[in-house]
VEXGUKE-800728 format. One record per residue (C-alpha): residue in three letters; x negated, y, z negated. Coordinates in steps of 0.001 Angstrom, whole numbers, padded with zeros to 6 digits, always signed. Each point is the difference from the previous one (the first is absolute). Layout:
! VEXGUKE-800728
alaXYZ
...
This chain:
! VEXGUKE-800728
unk+000000+000000+000000
unk-001564+003247+001128
unk+001487+002038-002865
unk-001824-002135-002555
unk-003458+000217+001544
unk-002521+002176-001785
unk-002496+002079+001908
unk-003174+001716-001142
unk+001888+003235-000711
unk+002226-001858-002472
unk-002999-001137-002020
unk-001118+003622-000251
unk+003426+001442-000801
unk+001055-002451-002715
unk-002927+000663-002386
unk+000269+003739+000728
unk+003707+000008-000896
unk-000658-002009-003172
unk-002771+002403-000962
unk+002300+002968+000564
unk+002605-001538-002331
unk-002624-000541-002701
unk-001342+003529+000469
unk+003441+001581-000327
unk+000889-002241-002938
unk-003152+001074-001866
unk+000501+003723+000607
unk+002568+002357-001479
unk+002619+001536+002224
unk+003151-000690+001970
unk-001327-003238+001514
unk-000748-001339-003480
unk+003472+000907-001235
unk+001493-001717+003056
unk-002050-003180-000489
unk+000893-000061-003710
unk+003729+000518+000589
unk+002325-002596-001514
unk+001241-001397+003357
unk-003544-000605+001266
unk-001141-001490-003305
unk+003008-002334+000068
unk-000729-000894+003628
unk-003516-000909-001127
unk+001429-002203-002734
unk+002233-001934+002398
unk-002434+000075+002934
unk-000917-003690-000273
unk+003680-000958+000067
unk+000501+002257+003036
unk-002969-001718+001655
unk+001400-003451-000745
unk+003526+000769+001268
unk-000568+002282+003001
unk-001109-002681+002445
unk+002863-002354-000861
unk+002621+002734+000269
unk-001533+001256+003246
unk-000004-003524+001436
unk+003645-000550-000940
unk+001028+003281+001628
unk-002116-000760+003093
unk+001622-003426+000338
unk+003491+001494-000392
unk-000832+002779+002461
unk-001265-002554+002509
unk+003086-002180-000484
unk+002192+003033+000725
unk-001608+000320+003428
unk-002357+002845-000961
unk+002535+002808+000453
unk-001280+003469+000853
unk+000539+002035-003166
unk-001519+003226+001248
unk-002139+002188-002212
unk+002673+000698-002636
unk+001072-003621-000299
unk-003585-001226-000155
unk-000825+002556-002667
unk+003086-000993-002004
unk-000999-003672+000281
unk-003546+000800-001147
unk+001242+002044-002977
unk+002425-002788-000895
unk-002767-002592+000054
unk-002236+002219-002166
unk+002796+000635-002514
unk+000898-003704-000141
unk-003649-000954-000450
unk-000463+002519-002822
unk+003211-001141-001710
unk-000894-003694+000141
unk-003578+000763-001091
unk+001252+002037-002964
unk+002313-002801-001125
unk-002643-002716+000420
unk-002560+002170-001824
unk+002409+000457-002906
unk+000880-003695-000126
unk-003327-001710+000662
unk-002731+002389-001116
């Protein structure tokens, strides 16, 4: 799958982005307040559950989408589907985090 291949630029960008997050987290200012906000801290707490559930939920939706004949949703429909999958993933991850961790 072409979208999953990593090029040389990706191996430069990923450490740079991680370094930028650490830099902003260590400094004082609006970026620090954003990174320390309750929603982002909670997202960090449930991040492993999100990681564990996202592929399964994505695969189920992809299978259902394929079974429906891959209808053209347009931009708005595709965006709504994406937001729905993200919300469902976060909800299931939050419940499984509360129950199992």
